[in-house]
N, C-alpha and C positions, 0 to 999 in steps of 0.2 A: 504494500500500500504506500502511495506517495506521501511525502511530508505534507503537502497541501490537503490531501484527503483526511489525514489524521487531524490536522489543525481544524478543518471544517467540522468534523464530527465532534471534536472537543468543544468548539464554539457552540454547536447546537445543544450539547449536553449542558453547558454552563447557562445558556439562555433558558433552557427548560427549567433548570433548578431555580433560576432567578424569578421566572414568571410564576412558579408554583410555590414560592416561599410563603406567600400570604395564606396559602391553604393549610399551613402548619398551625396557624392560630385558631383558637376556638371560633366556631361560626358566629357566636354572639359577641366577639371582641373580648378585650381584656377587662374593661370596666363591668363589674358584676352588680346585680341587684344585691342590696345589703351593704354596699360600700358608700363612702362619703363621696358626693359629687365634686368634681374638680372646680376650684375657685378660679375662674378665668375672666379677665377683662375682655369682653367682646365689644364690637362696635355697637354704638347706639345711634339713635336718630340725631341726638345733639352732636355726636362726633362727625356726622356727615352734613351738618348744617341744615337738617330737616329735609334733605333730599332723599326720599325713599328709593329712588332708582340707584342710589349708591350703597344701599344696604340689603336690597332684595331684588330678585328677578321675578317675583310674584306680580301678576297683572293687577290684582285688586288688594293691595296690602292694607292692613289695619295698623295704624300708628302705634297702638297700645302694645303690639308684639315686639316693638323695637325701642321702647323707652328705657329699658334697663339692660345692663350687661348681666351675664350669668352671675358674676361676683356680687353685683348689687342685689339681684333677685334673691340670692342665697341668704343675704343679710336681713331680709324683710320678715323672716319667720312665718312664711306661708308656703303651702304646697305650690310647686311649679311644674308646668308641663312645658318641656322643651321639644320643639319639633325641628328635626334636622331634615330639611327639604330644599331642593334646588329646582324650583318649577321652571326655570329657564331651559332645562333639558329633561324634565321629568313630568309627564302629564299626571301620573298618579300623585305626585307631590302637590300639584295644583289642586286636585280634588280634596286631598287631605287638608290643605290650608283653608279651603272653602268651608269644610266641616268645622274646623277649629274656630272659625269666626262665630258660628252658631253656639258653640260651647262657651265662648267668651261671654256671650250674653247671659247664658244660664248661670255661670259661675262668677259673674262680675263681683269683684271685691273679696272673693274667697280664695281664688287660685290665680297665680300669675302665669301668663302664656307668653312664651318666647319662641321666635322663629329664627333659626340659624340657616343661612344660605351659604353653601359651600363656596360660591364665587366671592362672597364678601366677608365671611367669618371662617376661613379654613382652619384657623387655630382651634376653634371649638370642635370641629370634626376630629382633629388630631387628639385633643385632650380627652374627648369622650370615646375615642377609638371607634369612630363611626366610619364604615366603608360602605359607600353606596347610600341611597336614600329612597324613600323616607325612613326615618327612625324616630320613634316616639319614646321619650323618657319622662317619667313622673318622679319628681323628687319631693320627699316629704319636708315639712316645716323644719325637721331636724337635720336637713341637708343629706339625708340618706336616700340613695336611689331605690325607689320602691318598685319600679316597673320599667321595663324596656322592651321594645319590640320593633323589628324591621317590618316594613311593608305598610300598606294601607290598612287602616282600622275602621270599623264601623262605629257609628255614633253611640250605640248602646254599649259596645265594648269599652269605649273611652269613658262614658259616664260611670260605668261600674268601677273602673280603675280610679277615677277621680273621687268618686264617693268614698271609696276605701281609704284613699289618702286623707280625705277630710275627716273620716271617722277616727283614724289613727291620731290625727292632730287633736281632736276634741276628747278622745278617750284615754 
């Protein structure tokens, strides 16, 4: 076998190992339910001068989802729903964010809702070990991750999870 053929095969093997390295991680990432949520300063609406197009690729954003950084929200002592979604390239993310706006009305004042867009807050995706989107995290008032799930969720599924977080806070 020629030296070029050996080198080509070695290159293919190295590339395959590199591309599958992420497969060695647990499918739900490193950040587990029951652990403390990472305190991270994420961009807020005030950081971008009130320009929503500089913080989200969502077509119909609700300003309330961008008022607080994750770090600020964690200090408020309320349950938090953090949605990792990049609707600029994900139609499922778009639908998930539409549903969250309805949930914001239902849980106004009780639960904080944050949206992290990979284009504008990639450090949040890294800190929470999120690969792909959408991902939903519910963090209790005690800063502990109570729930996490990849993919689109149904309204009733989310109300059940949020109600549980509120019950833990009150009980």
